[in-house]
N, C-alpha and C positions, 0 to 999 in steps of 0.2 A: 583758066577754064571759066566759062560763063556760068553764073549762078542761075539755077532754074527758077522761073517765076512761079509763085504759088498760084494754085488754082483759086477760082472765085469763092468757093465754099470755105476753103481754108483761111482766106484773107478775112472774110466776114466773121469767122469764128474768133480769130485773134483780136480783131478790132472791137468786138462787142464788149462793152463794160460789164464788170461783174456786179451782180446785185448783192446788197447786204442781206444777211439772214435776219428775218424778223424775230423780235423777242417773243418768247413763249411763256405764258403763265397760266396758272389754274384758277378758275373761279368756281367756288363751291356753290352749288345750287341749293336753294332753301328747300329743306325736306321737313317732313312732319316731326321727326325725332330730333331735329337740331335744337340747340339751346337758344332760348329767346334772347333778344338783345336787351341790355340793361335799361331800365326805365328810371329816371330821376324820381326820388321820393322826398317829400317834404317832412322835415323833422317835427315831431310833436313835442309838446311841453315835457312829457315824460321822458322822451329820448334825451332832451337837453339836460334834464335833472340827473339822469343816470350818468351822463358823461361828466358832469360837474362833481358827482359824488365819488368818482374814482380816486384812489389814493394818489397823492402827489409825490414826486421824487424828492428825496432828502438832500440831494446834491444841489449844485449851482444851476442856474438857468440853462447853461450849455450842457449840463450833465443830466439830461432827462432820464437816461437809462439807469442812473444810480450806480455807475461803475466806480472804480477806485478814484478817490479824491481826498486830498489831505489839506487841511487849513491850519495855518499857524495862528495860535491864539496867545502868543507870548505877551503882547502889549496889554491886552485885556486882563490876562491872568496875573501878571506882575502888579498892576495897579490895584486889582481887586484884592489880592492877598494883603497888600499893605493897608488898605482900608479896613478890612476885617480884623486884622491883628491889632491895629491901633485902637479899635473900638472895644477891646477887652475891658478897659477901664481900670480903676484902682481896686486892688484886692487886699483884704485884710490878712495879715500874717500873725504868727504867734506873738511877736513883739513889735509890731509896726504895720506898715502898709507899703505897697509898691504898685507901679504901673508900667506899661510899655509906652515909653515916650517916643520911640521911633523904630523903624525897621531899616537898619543900616545895610543889610545885605539880603537881597531877594533875587537869587540867580537860578535859572532853570528854563524849562521848555514846557509848553502846553499845546496840545493839538487835538483836532477833531478829524477823524477818518471816516469816510463813507465807502463801504464796500458792499456791492450788490444791494444797494438801497437800504443798508443797515448802518446805523451810526455807532461809532466807538470813540471814546475820549480817553485821554491819558495825560499825565504830566510827571515831571521830575523836578524837584526844587531843593535848594539849600537856603537856610534863613539865619540871620543874626538879629536878635531883638535887643534894643537898648532899654535898660531898666533903670528907673529912678525911684527911690523910696526913702522912708524914714524908719529907723529902729530905735527902740529904747533899750540901751545896753548899760546895765549897772547904774540905773537911775540917771542915765544921760541920753538925751535925744540926739541922734546922729543921722546925717544925710548919707545915704549909701547909693553909689552908682556902680553899674556893672552891665553885663550883657549875657544873653542866653544864646548859645549856638545850637542850631538844630541841623544835624547832618542830613545828607541826601535822603529824601523820602519820595515815594511814588504813589500813584493812584492805588487805593485799596490796601495800603500799608500803615494806616494811621494807628492801628492798635499797637504797633511796635514803635511808635514815635519815641525818639531819644532826645534828651536835653543835656547840655553841658553848661554850667554856670561859671562865669569868671567875674570876680570883683575888680573894680578899677584900682583900688588902693588897699590891696591885701595887707600891706605892711602896717596899716593903721589898726589892725584887729588882732587880738590874740587868737590862737588856733581854735579854741572852743567857740568863740563868737563867730568866727568866719565860717565854720562848719554849720552852725545853726542857721545863719543867713542863707547859705547855699542850699541847704536842705529845705528851708521854707520856700525859697523861690521855685525849686523843682516841684515841690509838692503842690503848691497853690496854682502855678501857672500851667502845668501840664494838661489838666483836663480842659480849662477854658480855651487854651490854644488849640487843642485837638478838636473841640466843638466848632471853632471858627474854620478850621481846615475841612471838617466834614461839610460845613455849609458851603465852602468853596467848591468841593467836589460835586455837590448836588447842583449848584448853579452851573457848573461846567457841563454836567450831563443834560441840563435843560436847555442848553444853547442850540 
């Protein structure tokens, strides 16, 4: 069967290319009640001063908002504790004198935490202090060596600071003399050591 030829109108309709639909967008006309366009304003000296007087963030440069940030202060704290404790100096005892010759153990952690632009510090440490002194026992001058152990203590707990004294050569002393030396060391060193640790706490808070 022979296919019918399209009429002229139909042919032109099919061959006519389609037109793309144009984009439509709205343009607001300026009205009397419309908000005015922003105008650049030059800062005055008062504006600059006001900006500079605003409180700064306590955190690092990257932490301008002052959100959670923790800094490890172990290196500074350990070195500072040793310096302060060795500066106690020589102390007079009931039958002699003694001093802290070294800090043989200084183990712990110290930190500074910034939370919501507020600063909080803390630490936990254990100490061993090497003691060297001289005592007059029964009309005899004798060199005495030992150490003071301070068990774990933390920020705000210095009122309950504890000390345990150990003499290096206990067998060389009669029991009465040994107890007298131990009590002397505890009694004379407790307060000076506590004062140095309080100074350490204050320096930690001021960082």
